[in-house]
Every structure is written in C-alpha cells, then in structure tokens.
C-alpha positions in Angstrom: 29.2 11.8 2.7 26.2 14.1 2.6 22.8 12.7 2.4 22.2 14.9 -1.0 25.1 12.7 -2.5 23.5 9.4 -1.3 20.2 10.2 -2.8 21.4 11.8 -6.0 19.4 10.1 -8.9 22.3 10.1 -11.2 24.7 8.5 -8.6 22.1 6.0 -7.7 21.5 5.0 -11.5 25.4 4.4 -11.8 25.0 1.5 -8.9 21.6 0.3 -9.2 19.3 -0.8 -11.9 16.5 1.7 -11.5 13.7 0.9 -13.9 10.9 2.9 -12.5 10.5 5.7 -10.0 7.2 6.2 -8.0 6.5 9.4 -6.1 7.1 11.4 -4.3 4.6 10.3 -1.5 3.5 12.6 1.0 2.5 11.3 4.5 0.6 13.4 7.1 0.1 12.5 10.7 -2.5 14.2 13.0 -2.4 14.7 16.7 -4.6 12.3 18.4 -7.2 15.3 19.3 -7.5 16.2 15.6 -8.2 12.5 14.2 -11.8 12.0 13.3 -12.1 8.3 12.5 -14.7 7.6 9.8 -17.8 5.6 10.8 -17.0 2.2 9.4 -18.9 -1.2 10.2 -16.0 -3.7 10.7 -12.2 -4.3 10.4 -11.5 -7.9 9.5 -8.8 -10.3 8.2 -9.3 -12.3 5.1 -7.2 -14.8 3.2 -5.3 -13.3 0.3 -7.1 -13.7 -2.9 -10.5 -13.6 -1.3 -13.2 -12.4 -3.8 -13.7 -9.3 -1.8 -10.2 -8.2 -2.1 -10.4 -9.0 -5.7 -13.3 -6.9 -6.2 -11.6 -3.9 -4.5 -8.6 -4.3 -6.8 -10.9 -4.4 -9.8 -12.8 -1.2 -8.7 -9.5 1.1 -9.2 -7.5 1.9 -12.3 -5.1 -1.2 -13.2 -2.0 0.8 -12.5 -3.2 1.6 -9.1 -4.0 -2.0 -8.4 -0.5 -2.9 -9.4 1.1 -0.3 -7.6 -0.4 -1.1 -4.1 0.9 -4.7 -4.2 -2.1 -6.3 -2.6 -2.3 -8.9 -5.4 1.2 -10.2 -4.2 0.8 -10.3 -0.4 1.7 -13.4 1.5 -0.2 -12.4 4.6 -3.8 -12.2 5.1 -5.5 -9.0 3.9 -6.6 -6.8 6.8 -9.6 -4.9 5.6 -12.1 -2.2 6.5 -15.5 -2.7 5.5 -18.6 -0.6 5.1 -21.6 -2.7 4.9 -20.7 -5.7 2.9 -18.0 -3.8 0.7 -14.3 -3.8 1.4 -13.3 -0.1 1.4 -9.6 -0.3 2.4 -6.9 -3.0 2.7 -3.5 -3.6 3.8 -1.1 -6.7 3.8 2.5 -7.8 3.7 4.6 -9.7 1.7 7.2 -12.1 3.6 10.7 -11.6 2.3 13.0 -14.7 1.8 15.8 -14.9 4.3 
C-alpha cells in the first residue's frame, strides 16, 4: 500500500478516533560546524512539579503549556537555566506496559 494511502486523513478518521490535529511540525538539524550553542549557565535535573518548572509553564500561553506536556511527565525535568531562571525543559512520560 502506498504511504499516501496510509496517511490519508479521511482514511485515518474512519479507523481512529481523531479529536485534534497539531502541526505540521518542522524540524531542522545543523551540521556540527554550523551549531553555535547559546551561552547558558547550567543544565540540571529537577523533580517533576518543581516550582521552577511551574514558573516556566506559567510564563507561556496556556495552550502552549498544555501542548508541551511538561505538566504530565513522570520523569525528572531536564532543564536549562540562565541565571536562576529555567529557560527550557524536557521530560518524558513512562507508558504502561
């Protein structure tokens, strides 16, 4: 079956309960020689629900905070700080088996 058939929205709606579509997302990767890392103070791991993570989520529009999923991670939050402020974060949610 061609990929276009497998990803056809009408065909997917017929077999999956799609309630919302986000995207498309664009990703870009640089060659190592083109990467210019930001001057940041620290990379750290903090417990999920930490006040600094809550502050970061409160600093963006609610729909962005909801979409990023940081409020529902089950791992620690891996954060980048500038001074005392968390400026970026990532984490993951463990799926049940």
